[in-house]
C-alpha positions, -999 to 999 in steps of 0.1 A, spaced: 5 -643 285 32 -665 300 39 -656 336 79 -657 339 95 -648 370 102 -610 377 138 -611 364 127 -622 335 100 -602 329 127 -573 338 148 -586 309 117 -592 285 108 -553 291 145 -543 287 149 -564 254 118 -547 235 134 -517 236 166 -530 217 151 -558 194 181 -558 170 206 -561 194 221 -587 214 211 -580 250 240 -588 273 222 -590 307 242 -587 335 237 -613 364 265 -616 388 302 -624 373 278 -631 339 260 -612 310 232 -639 303 213 -642 271 179 -657 271 155 -672 240 159 -666 204 192 -643 215 207 -675 237 197 -697 204 215 -673 183 246 -664 203 255 -699 213 256 -709 175 276 -676 164 300 -677 195 302 -715 198 291 -713 229 271 -739 252 235 -735 253 219 -739 285 183 -734 300 172 -722 333 134 -720 351 118 -690 342 82 -694 359 70 -716 330 69 -753 326 97 -754 296 132 -746 307 142 -709 291 171 -712 268 200 -695 283 236 -690 274 264 -664 289 297 -651 289 320 -640 317 320 -604 324 355 -601 327 361 -615 289 333 -600 275 351 -578 250 361 -610 232 328 -620 227 313 -587 220 341 -581 193 334 -617 175 297 -605 170 303 -570 161 329 -584 132 300 -608 121 279 -574 117 255 -577 150 251 -553 176 252 -561 212 233 -536 241 250 -538 272 229 -539 305 243 -535 338 228 -536 371 227 -500 386 220 -506 418 237 -524 447 223 -560 452 225 -559 489 202 -530 491 177 -538 463 145 -547 476 132 -572 448 150 -575 419 180 -556 411 173 -524 389 191 -530 355 195 -504 324 214 -505 294 244 -483 298 256 -484 259 247 -503 227 279 -513 207 271 -514 170 298 -518 138 300 -483 135 303 -473 173 334 -494 186 357 -479 211 373 -507 224 411 -508 216 409 -544 205 382 -544 181 394 -515 163 422 -518 136 451 -492 143 457 -479 110 420 -475 98 392 -454 105 361 -467 119 335 -445 103 297 -449 108 277 -425 80 244 -414 78 225 -406 44 194 -386 31 179 -376 3 155 -343 -7 148 -346 -43 178 -349 -65 201 -340 -37 220 -361 -12 232 -353 24 262 -374 38 275 -374 72 304 -395 84 320 -400 120 340 -415 138 337 -424 173 375 -436 179 387 -404 170 362 -379 173 361 -369 137 330 -357 119 321 -348 80 292 -335 63 284 -328 27 259 -323 2 256 -330 -34 235 -335 -67 236 -365 -82 225 -404 -86 229 -433 -66 260 -439 -83 276 -409 -74 262 -414 -37 284 -449 -38 315 -434 -51 316 -408 -24 309 -437 5 337 -456 -11 364 -429 4 350 -437 39 343 -475 37 319 -470 65 312 -501 88 275 -491 92 255 -469 73 221 -452 86 197 -447 62 169 -418 66 133 -430 68 128 -418 33 151 -440 16 139 -472 38 123 -481 2 155 -478 -18 163 -518 -19 188 -511 -48 206 -485 -23 203 -510 5 219 -540 -18 247 -515 -31 259 -510 6 256 -543 16 268 -561 -13 295 -535 -27 307 -517 4 303 -547 28 286 -521 51 258 -528 80 225 -510 72 205 -496 99 171 -479 87 162 -455 109 124 -452 119 103 -421 119 99 -418 155 135 -418 159 139 -384 136 131 -358 161 115 -324 148 138 -297 131 139 -274 161 148 -303 183 172 -316 158 189 -280 158 191 -279 193 211 -311 197 234 -304 166 239 -266 180 249 -279 215 273 -305 205 291 -282 172 301 -246 180 305 -241 141 269 -255 135 260 -229 114 286 -226 92 288 -265 81 250 -270 84 240 -240 63 210 -262 45 183 -278 61 196 -311 42 228 -309 62 213 -303 94 191 -333 89 217 -354 80 237 -341 108 212 -346 132 209 -383 123 242 -394 131 245 -374 159 213 -385 177 222 -421 168 252 -416 186 241 -400 214 212 -428 217 236 -458 217 265 -444 239 245 -429 264 268 -404 274 287 -373 264 306 -370 232 328 -340 241 354 -353 219 329 -351 191 331 -310 186 348 -307 153 324 -306 127 341 -303 92 318 -292 60 335 -301 28 325 -300 -8 331 -329 -32 340 -308 -60 373 -298 -38 388 -337 -48 392 -356 -75 368 -384 -78 374 -422 -78 347 -446 -80 348 -479 -67 361 -495 -100 392 -471 -101 402 -478 -64 402 -515 -70 417 -514 -106 445 -490 -94 452 -510 -62 452 -480 -40 444 -496 -8 444 -532 -14 458 -556 -40 436 -573 -68 455 -604 -61 442 -612 -23 428 -578 -11 455 -574 12 472 -537 22 503 -554 8 511 -547 -29 491 -520 -29 502 -480 -34 492 -471 3 515 -501 15 541 -486 -5 535 -449 5 529 -458 44 560 -450 62 542 -432 90 555 -433 123 521 -429 137 488 -446 135 468 -414 130 494 -406 102 487 -435 84 448 -430 90 455 -395 74 476 -404 46 448 -433 34 423 -399 34 445 -381 10 448 -409 -11 411 -417 -12 407 -376 -18 433 -361 -44 431 -324 -44 422 -300 -71 437 -269 -56 471 -262 -70 480 -238 -43 476 -266 -14 493 -293 -38 523 -272 -42 524 -264 -3 523 -300 2 552 -304 -22 578 -279 -6 575 -295 26 584 -328 11 614 -311 -9 628 -298 26 628 -332 40 642 -346 7 670 -320 6 678 -324 44 682 -361 50 695 -354 87 665 -333 93 641 -362 80 659 -388 101 656 -366 132 616 -360 122 611 -398 120 626 -404 153 609 -378 172 573 -389 159 583 -425 168 578 -413 203 544 -398 198 514 -425 205 481 -424 187 468 -389 200 431 -388 186 422 -423 200 438 -413 233 419 -380 232 384 -400 224 390 -425 254 398 -400 277 367 -380 268 348 -407 268 358 -420 302 373 -453 292 411 -440 294 434 -457 322 464 -448 338 487 -462 311 468 -441 283 477 -409 302 514 -423 303 513 -423 268 497 -391 263 524 -374 286 549 -391 271 536 -381 235 535 -345 246 569 -344 255 580 -349 223 565 -317 208 589 -290 222 616 -306 201 598 -314 169 584 -279 170 620 -263 173 635 -286 149 608 -273 119 610 -237 131 645 -236 121 640 -255 85 633 -220 63 603 -238 47 571 -217 49 550 -250 50 569 -271 80 571 -234 96 535 -233 92 531 -266 110 557 -257 139 539 -226 146 503 -248 155 522 -273 175 509 -268 209 526 -290 236 499 -288 262 528 -285 287 499 -282 317 486 -314 308 518 -333 306 530 -317 336 498 -327 355 499 -361 343 535 -363 355 525 -351 386 494 -376 391 502 -408 378 527 -433 386 552 -443 357 538 -477 351 505 -480 361 484 -511 364 457 -517 334 427 -513 360 422 -479 375 399 -495 401 424 -517 419 450 -488 431 485 -483 426 476 -453 396 483 -420 417 518 -412 427 528 -404 462 526 -368 472 496 -359 450 470 -359 473 474 -358 515 442 -375 523 451 -407 502 491 -403 515 476 -407 553 453 -438 542 483 -455 526 504 -448 556 479 -464 575 478 -495 553 515 -496 553 521 -489 592 495 -522 594 511 -544 572 545 -539 592 527 -545 623 515 -578 607 551 -588 599 564 -574 634 536 -601 644 548 -630 630 583 -626 641 571 -619 677 549 -652 675 577 -672 661 598 -666 692 571 -667 717 559 -703 699 593 -715 691 577 -724 656 597 -711 630 578 -720 599 547 -701 617 535 -675 594 511 -649 589 490 -647 557 460 -633 541 432 -645 514 400 -623 506 376 -651 520 390 -652 556 413 -622 559 445 -626 580 455 -655 597 482 -676 613 491 -708 598 508 -737 618 519 -768 603 501 -798 620 538 -814 625 542 -781 648 507 -781 665 519 -796 697 541 -767 704 514 -744 705 501 -733 739 468 -744 749 443 -713 740 467 -692 727 449 -689 693 416 -695 681 407 -719 651 396 -708 624 404 -732 592 415 -764 589 440 -778 556 451 -809 547 490 -801 564 482 -772 583 460 -753 609 451 -715 604 443 -695 636 430 -659 646 435 -637 677 411 -609 686 441 -586 684 448 -594 646 413 -593 635 411 -558 652 441 -548 630 426 -564 599 396 -543 600 418 -513 604 440 -522 572 413 -534 547 391 -502 557 420 -481 546 424 -497 519 388 -498 509 392 -463 511 424 -457 496 411 -478 464 378 -459 463 396 -422 469 424 -430 442 398 -440 420 380 -407 425 415 -385 421 421 -406 386 386 -396 376 390 -360 387 423 -356 366 410 -376 338 381 -350 334 404 -319 338 423 -335 308 393 -339 292 386 -301 290 417 -298 269 407 -323 245 405 -295 217 441 -289 219 451 -321 220 428 -327 186 444 -297 173 477 -310 179 471 -345 168 458 -331 135 494 -314 128 515 -341 138 494 -365 115 499 -342 88 539 -337 97 538 -375 94 525 -381 62 547 -354 45 577 -368 63 563 -404 46 560 -387 12 598 -376 16 610 -409 26 593 -428 -1 604 -402 -27 639 -402 -12 640 -438 -13 629 -443 -49 644 -411 -65 608 -396 -70 607 -359 -88 586 -332 -76 560 -326 -107 554 -293 -122 513 -289 -115 497 -273 -143 458 -258 -147 458 -265 -184 451 -295 -204 488 -312 -205 501 -344 -189 538 -348 -199 558 -380 -184 592 -385 -191 603 -420 -183 575 -428 -158 573 -457 -137 548 -478 -122 551 -470 -84 547 -506 -67 558 -527 -96 589 -510 -92 595 -515 -61 588 -550 -64 611 -557 -92 638 -532 -85 642 -500 -105 671 -519 -124 647 -542 -140 616 -517 -146 617 -502 -178 605 -466 -178 583 -451 -207 573 -416 -220 534 -405 -222 520 -374 -234 483 -364 -233 468 -332 -243 435 -318 -256 446 -305 -286 468 -330 -306 470 -359 -285 440 -367 -268 432 -406 -270 464 -430 -271 457 -460 -294 475 -488 -278 487 -516 -294 507 -550 -288 504 -585 -272 495 -599 -239 523 -595 -213 542 -565 -232 531 -543 -204 500 -521 -220 480 -525 -186 509 -516 -163 517 -488 -189 482 -473 -184 481 -477 -148 511 -459 -141 503 -428 -158 470 -426 -138 489 -434 -104 517 -407 -115 488 -383 -118 468 -392 -87 503 -390 -64 508 -356 -80 476 -345 -67 482 -359 -32 512 -336 -28 540 -365 -34 565 -369 -57 564 -390 -87 587 -419 -104 598 -400 -133 628 -381 -149 603 -350 -152 567 -346 -152 541 -319 -162 504 -328 -147 474 -312 -150 446 -312 -127 424 -344 -133 389 -339 -119 379 -380 -121 401 -414 -130 378 -440 -150 390 -474 -156 382 -503 -171 411 -530 -169 407 -566 -164 378 -590 -166 354 -596 -139 318 -605 -134 290 -598 -110 276 -628 -98 258 -612 -66 242 -588 -92 239 -609 -117 259 -593 -143 283 -608 -169 319 -596 -177 307 -581 -207 276 -566 -189 302 -552 -164 328 -539 -190 298 -521 -207 284 -505 -176 316 -492 -164 326 -478 -198 289 -463 -202 297 -445 -164 328 -433 -179 313 -416 -212 285 -405 -190 303 -386 -163 339 -378 -178 348 -341 -185 376 -325 -205 394 -327 -174 390 -362 -169 414 -394 -173 400 -426 -192 417 -457 -190 401 -485 -214 417 -518 -215 404 -542 -242 367 -529 -243 345 -556 -265 361 -585 -259 335 -599 -242 314 -604 -276 317 -614 -311 346 -599 -330 323 -577 -354 303 -565 -323 333 -556 -301 354 -539 -330 321 -520 -337 316 -509 -299 355 -505 -300 358 -479 -326 321 -461 -319 337 -459 -281 366 -443 -293 352 -419 -313 327 -409 -289 353 -399 -264 372 -378 -289 345 -361 -308 317 -357 -273 337 -361 -243 370 -349 -247 387 -365 -218 426 -378 -220 420 -415 -226 445 -444 -228 428 -471 -250 445 -507 -255 430 -532 -279 438 -562 -297 415 -549 -327 444 -540 -348 419 -525 -375 415 -495 -353 446 -481 -358 435 -465 -386 415 -441 -368 447 -420 -360 444 -411 -399 407 -402 -394 406 -383 -360 428 -359 -353 436 -362 -318 439 -402 -317 476 -416 -317 486 -449 -321 513 -466 -294 525 -497 -293 541 -521 -268 572 -534 -288 584 -566 -289 607 -587 -311 608 -624 -322 643 -643 -318 648 -676 -331 608 -686 -327 608 -670 -294 593 -637 -285 607 -611 -265 590 -587 -248 605 -552 -241 580 -537 -226 586 -503 -243 559 -479 -257 565 -466 -294 546 -443 -316 526 -467 -344 504 -496 -343 514 -532 -337 512 -558 -363 500 -586 -346 494 -598 -310 517 -627 -306 489 -649 -284 503 -682 -292 537 -670 -279 521 -657 -248 503 -692 -245 537 -710 -249 551 -685 -223 522 -695 -198 531 -733 -205 503 -744 -225 506 -781 -239 530 -785 -269 502 -800 -290 482 -771 -281 507 -749 -296 515 -767 -327 479 -769 -337 474 -733 -329 500 -724 -352 487 -744 -382 451 -732 -375 465 -698 -375 487 -699 -407 455 -714 -423 435 -685 -412 458 -658 -425 461 -678 -458 423 -680 -463 422 -642 -452 447 -632 -478 430 -653 -503 398 -638 -498 418 -602 -499 432 -611 -533 396 -619 -547 377 -591 -534 404 -571 -551 399 -587 -583 359 -586 -577 363 -549 -576 384 -545 -604 360 -567 -622 331 -545 -612 347 -512 -619 359 -525 -654 321 -535 -659 307 -501 -647 328 -482 -672 322 -505 -701 287 -509 -700 261 -481 -710 246 -471 -679 214 -462 -698 207 -501 -697 214 -500 -658 184 -500 -635 185 -474 -606 195 -499 -581 221 -513 -602 234 -478 -609 235 -470 -573 252 -503 -561 279 -496 -589 284 -458 -579 292 -470 -539 316 -497 -557 337 -472 -577 338 -446 -549 352 -474 -522 383 -471 -509 399 -504 -509 437 -496 -501 428 -481 -468 402 -503 -460 405 -537 -438 396 -570 -452 366 -575 -424 352 -539 -438 353 -550 -474 338 -581 -472 309 -562 -449 308 -536 -478 301 -564 -505 275 -582 -483 259 -550 -481 256 -541 -516 248 -578 -525 216 -575 -500 201 -543 -517 206 -556 -553 181 -586 -539 157 -564 -522 152 -540 -554 150 -568 -581 116 -584 -572 99 -552 -567 117 -538 -600 105 -571 -619 70 -568 -608 65 -536 -624 78 -547 -658 52 -578 -656 
């Protein structure tokens, strides 16, 4: 075994407890890393890899970062998905015997970030835990930076679990030991969600009694929230991980919220992506998404709540209408809307301020921000109370201004405190008598120094003489070399020689320095203790501040809905509990915002489960079919989060799930082709949709041959109509499918109208009853700038194909007439059984209502049946 120095042995001993994290080992003014940590960190952080003696012949790899800028380097590692264990010196080096004692004081992981610079202001930073008992999953999600903690359980498969996790977008996921062998789940978490996966070891899971003790000590309402063993377990797993990594009290995480997945509309990953709820398809950025359009919030916590509402649309009509009433009050009173906006802009991020105060990391500026925010609440409450709206008056009644908290901060903390709380200058004069006395001593000492400087100038006649100070030598008297000849012999004691001056001290100056520095040291230390006491007292009021934050965030989102609704002329929809979805002059909210209201063509949509269950949409590319389908879904979704919608009138039945299959995309990592992805997403829709769901299918079947694709498309439409019963928008280029309107009572044809003028196609972007007669594919290629030679050649080929198809159709008609006449002229007794069966089928074929392709296939089948029968019949005659 290698014999390392005591310090390196200490490092290795601590590192053994944190094998999956970079160990930032404090040495003086640096955090150092050794061995493999050093090699990897040097590569990831692009810093110099050095070495040091550690007791062996070979030097130990080493790299380090300054402690005062460590947060930047830690942030870069966390962003890459790593963990960092912070190891500090926990005893005074001057008093230590041997190696200074060190301990890990905190482990920072992607899901446990508290540092403001590492967090995205308008996004949560969720850490989730998962467990499974038989067919039931349990999920807990917590955000250390805001204090939120949620738990739920449900029956289902892995896909259901992923759908639920998508709404949290967790930075890190903890897996219970029983899920450690599920490689498929781990792959989906890392590839599809981009989460860091941490598998908990069996020894990290305490007994049920111990787990219940920890959970009950953290959450007063744990019995209601953790009513089953599986929810208690998943809550305990998440809480235990937070306690092990943070190594301190988590008093701000006292609100355990239990929710039922059945309370909200389910939106899977495909629907969120396709509908561009929080990120655009084009570049994955927030701009261009529905969230970008709706987010007119004035606070960061309001913005985060808006995203939560968007992720989980409601299924409770009463709650939706309560939100609508608040929005209506704002829309009807634009002065109120403006005043509320102005007041909200004065409120800082109460959730994260409260978390930092409870966590013990808040500084003086955080407390001042809290104070200023609380000062805005009384006027907000007064204005809401006078609106006459029950929903807004309810918010007003729950706005606790926490006047005692703001009064304490205002009395204790200076208006413009420094960033650091350990260097003084934070506590106001008059707040503490002892601190004032120490400050007075400092001030008296500095006044004495100023008088000394003046006295010595007069005594020596050296006008440039000055009394200065630095941390190395303390106070000194400085005289330039040109004036040294004027100094009386023996007046000062020489201390330091500079290039152009000499520095001196006197016994009297050193004595005064000692008293000044002693007072300053005691003052700074006492001031930090006072600040800590003030912060701890405020921490005792965190539950009140968090409840206030909830109400302010809610008010902010409702105000944002109203601002968007007023700006774009949105209308309050009627919420229904039957099966009707009626939209008059509906618009796509994001597209309309981009192109302008005057440029966007509005369209109607009417779906129900009695007469108009499936809208079969045909028409050329570029005609607006996909936009139309998306806008119907978005209007329904907007209605169910309580926002007004871009229509002239709307009646929206509550939709439990939205399924989408729009646009071509493959899954290279999963090894799935575009067609396989298309079939897989369609399969999920058919398997999981109910009669209350909304399905959007765009060009399903196009990824394979024409006949296969057409057959699949028709079979899917029939299955949805007959078996699923979900309201469906089905867009297709297979014009042959328009016949389904005649065959199925709840299938209705709709087409995206366009006209041709002087050889050019004009897209009207208007949806009209009936099916389209052609796709205008060559016209679209021309608009895309395809070379003219390609366009001309394609036109010739199209004309040829259409001519051949028409000829084939005529020949088929002649063939059918001939076959029918033959059948009637011949004596049936002279026909074999097979021939008689074929002629009977032929005479019954509805030629005029079948497509040429169907007739060709029919004739092929008849021919095959005749060929199969003849050898057998001939053999029997012989």
